[in-house]
N, C-alpha and C positions, 0 to 999 in steps of 0.2 A: 439571642437564641440561635443555635447552630442550624442552618437551613439544609445542610447536606446529609444525605442518607444513602445507604446501599441496601437494595432489596434483592434477595435471592429467592427465586420462585420457579415453578414448573409451568412451562407454556408449550402447548402442543406436544407434550410428552418429553420435552427437553429442559434441562436446567438453564435458566436465563439469569444473568446478573444485570440489575438495573441501577444506574447511577442517577440520583435525583438532586435537583436544587429546588426545594419547595418554595423558596421566596420568588425566584424568577419563573418557575414553571418549566425549567429545562429538564430534559431526560435523555439518557443514552442507554442503549441495550446491547449486550453482547452474549454470544453463545459459546462457552468454553468447550463444549463437547464437539462442536463443528469448527475447528480451527481457531477458536477464540475470536470468531468473526464479530466485529463491531457492526451490527446491522442497522442501527437507528441512532440518529441524533436529532432531537427536537429542541430548537432554541429560538427564542424571540418569536414564537408562534409559527416557525418555519420548519419544514422537514428538510434537513440538509442532505441526507443519504437516501439512496434508492434501496428500500428494504424488500425482502420477499413477502408474498402475501401471507405465508405462514412459515414456521420453522421447518415444517415438512418439505416445503418448496426449496429450502436451502440445501437439504441433503440430496446429493447427486448433482447439484448445481452450485457448488461451493464457490466458483469463480465468477458468478453472475450477479451477485448482490453484495451490499454492505461494503466491507473493507477486508478482503482476503489478504493474508500474509504469504509472500512468495519467496521460495528458496529452492531453486534459482528463479528469478523473474523471467517470464516469457518463454521462448522456445529454445531447445537445443536440438540441432539437426542430427538425426540418427540416435539421439540420446547419449552421444558419446563425445568425450574430449579427453585431453591429457593435461595434467598439471604437475609440475616438478618431476616429470618423468613417469608419473603413475597414471595409467589409463583408468577412466571411469565409464561405466555403462549404466545410465539411468533408465528406469522403466519407460517403455513406449506407451504413452497414454493419450496420444493424439495421432490419428491415422493420417498418412500411412506409416510414417517413420520418425515421429517427433516426440520429444518430451516437453510437457507444458506446465510451467508454474510450480513444479515441486509438489510435495505432499503435506506441507505444514497446514494448509487450509482445510485438509480433509481429516486430519488427525484430532484427537481429543487433547486439549490443554488442561492443565491443573490450575485452579484458582487457589493461590497460596496465601493471599492476604486481601482484605477489603475493609474499608473504614470510611466514615464521613466525619470530617473535622472542619472547623472554620478556617484553619490555616492551609490545609491541603485539599480541601474540597472532598467530593465523593470520588473514591478511587478503588481500583482493583488491580492486583498484580497477578499476571498469568505466567505459567512456566511450561516449557517443553524441553524434554531431554532426549537426544538421539539415543542415549544408552538404554532407554526404556523400550526401544523399538528395534529388535534384532533384524526384522525384515529390511529396515532402512540402513542399518549398519552394514548389511551384506553388500550393498553397492556403494555406500558412502561411509567408510570406516573411520569416522571422526566423531567422538562424543561431544558434540556441541550442545550448549545449553542456551536457550532463548528465554529471557525474562522481559516481559512487556508490561508496562504500567499504563493503564488508561485512566485518566483523571478528568473530572469536570469541576471547573472553578471559575466563577465570575463570567459565565457565558462562553468560556473557551474549553474545548475538548482536546486534550493532549494525548499523543501516543509517544511514550518514551521507552526506549529499549536498551538492553545490554545483552550482547551475544558473547559468550565465553567459549574458548576452545580448551576443554579439559583433557585433551589427548596428548600424545607425544609427537605427533606429526603435524606439519602445517597443512591446513585444509583449504581447498578452494573456497572463495567467498563470493557469493552473488546473491543479493537480497533486494527485495522491493515490496511495495505496498500497492494495492489496487482499489482505491476508494471510488465508489460510484456516487457522484454528486447529483442530487435530484434537480431536474429542470421542470419548473411548473408550467412552462409554455410561454409563448411570446418571444420577443427578441432577447438574446443573451450574448454578451461579449466576454471573451476570455482574455485576460491580461496576464502574461507570464514573463519572468526575467530571462528570456531566451537569448543566448548570444550566437548560437549556431544551430543549424538543422542537419541531421544525418539522413541521407537518402535511404529509404527502406522499401522492401517488397510488400506484397499484400499480407504476408505472414510476419511482417516487421523484422525480417532479416536485413542486415546492413548490406548496402549495395554500392558503397563508395565512401569518400571522405566528406567531412562536414563542411558547410559553408554558411555565411551570413546571408541566408535566402530572403526573398521577399516576405515569405510567411513568418520567418523569425522576426523580421522587422514589424510586421503587423501584430504579432503576439505582444511585442513590447508596448504597443500603443493600444491594442484592443482588437482582437479578431472576432468577427461575427461567427457564431457557431453554425450558422447556415452554410458556412464554407467547408464544414467537415461533414461528409456524407455518412450515412449509417454504415457501420463496419469500417469506416475510414480511420487512419492513424497518422500520427506525426511523432517523430523522435527528435527531441531538442536537447541541447546542452545548456545548462543553467549557469548564470553568472555566479562567481564565488562571492562570499561575504556574508554578513549577518542578516541583511534584509533580503530574504528570498521568499517573497510572498506572491502566490498566484491569486487572482481575483476573478470570480465569475459574477458579472454584473447582470442582474435581472432587470432589464430596462423598464418594462411595464409594471412590474411588481414593486419596484422601488427599493430593492435591497441587493446586497452583495454577499456571496460566500467567499471568505478569505481563507487561504490554506498556506501556511508557512512550512517550509521544507528545510531541514537541517543539511549541513554540508556533507554528511555521509552519502547523500544522493546527488551526484553531479548531473544525472540525466532524468528527463521527464518524458514518458510516453503519454501522448494524448490519444484517447480512443473513444469513439462514438458507438455504443452498442445499438443493436436494432431490436432488442427485446424489452427495453425500458426507456423511459424519457429521462435520460441521464447522460453525463459526460464523465469519463474516467481520467483523472490526473494521477498518473502512476509514477511515483518517484523510485528510481532504480540506482543501485550502487554501481551498475555496469550496463553496457549495451547488451542487446539480445545476442545470445550465443557468443559471448565475449571471448571465451577461451579458444574458440575456433577461428577467430578473426586474424587476418594477416597484418595486423597493426600492433605497435608496441603497447604494453599494458597501460602506460600513462595516458594513451588515447582512448582506450576501450573500457577502463575500469576493472579489467581482469586482475584480481589480486588474491591474496591468501590471508588467513588468520592463523597466526603462529601459536604454538603451545603456550597456554597461559594468557594469551592476549585477550583483551576486552574491546569489542567494537560497540560504540554507542550510536543511537540514532534518535531523532525526534521530529515530530510533526505536530501541527496544531491547526484546528479549524474553528471558525467563529462567524457570526453574522454582523455585517455592517449595514445600518439603515441609511438610505439616501437622505441628504439634507433637504 
């Protein structure tokens, strides 16, 4: 019997898509109308993500819960940069003079396909087209298409995406995710495949070149989250290769949240919010404000997506029980 099903329902006045594994009791929820935000993942009796109290709480606070999608990730000073000789001016949405996280997390996404099968699990495909938003094309004149598949199978929740440039010009490319992983309390350790750490300011702007710091070494072995103060951040560069897994070990509760990150994301921003008991592990394709940095693109991740080009990305999260 197929244990996987997809339920579309209305919750707090918003359309919600729920992915279910009836055999394991696992469940994931996302809100297409508010950025396609994956707000909840319940697995093995654990809540992996920090969800809003209601969907109403998410509206207006789109970057504070769940798994916001970022384009571009983090901040752009003055909201302006130049790429291939073309100037860009993004909206100032963080005072006094910064652009923060893009608008994908605030816009409505279209659910174009959903099914539950034994082979593929419970899944939904979300789509966002720049060409449907003239206000965004006015400052970013590139008809990019984002297709994101969220799937639940065998206790693992995957986000797989394809981003396509359907325009005639190369577009600047800067993409990231912002998952809030739930911390139940007690001692927690974070292990991440960090090779270098970039020095950053309070607002996570880059302040120098990377180094194999003491904290990068601690992350490889297991860094106590007590070492990261509320509103504290760290920007690290991840090792290359197939095995790129971060692990949040809940010592007293006896389980680990594992989070694998595909090679589209060379950088990881670690952020400790002060409005929820959570930690953010944010995979980025580039550094903060990458197009304005005085370093070569191969250092910063500042890149483009050519006409007809397809960029893929993938992440996966699951629970590991302690032996």
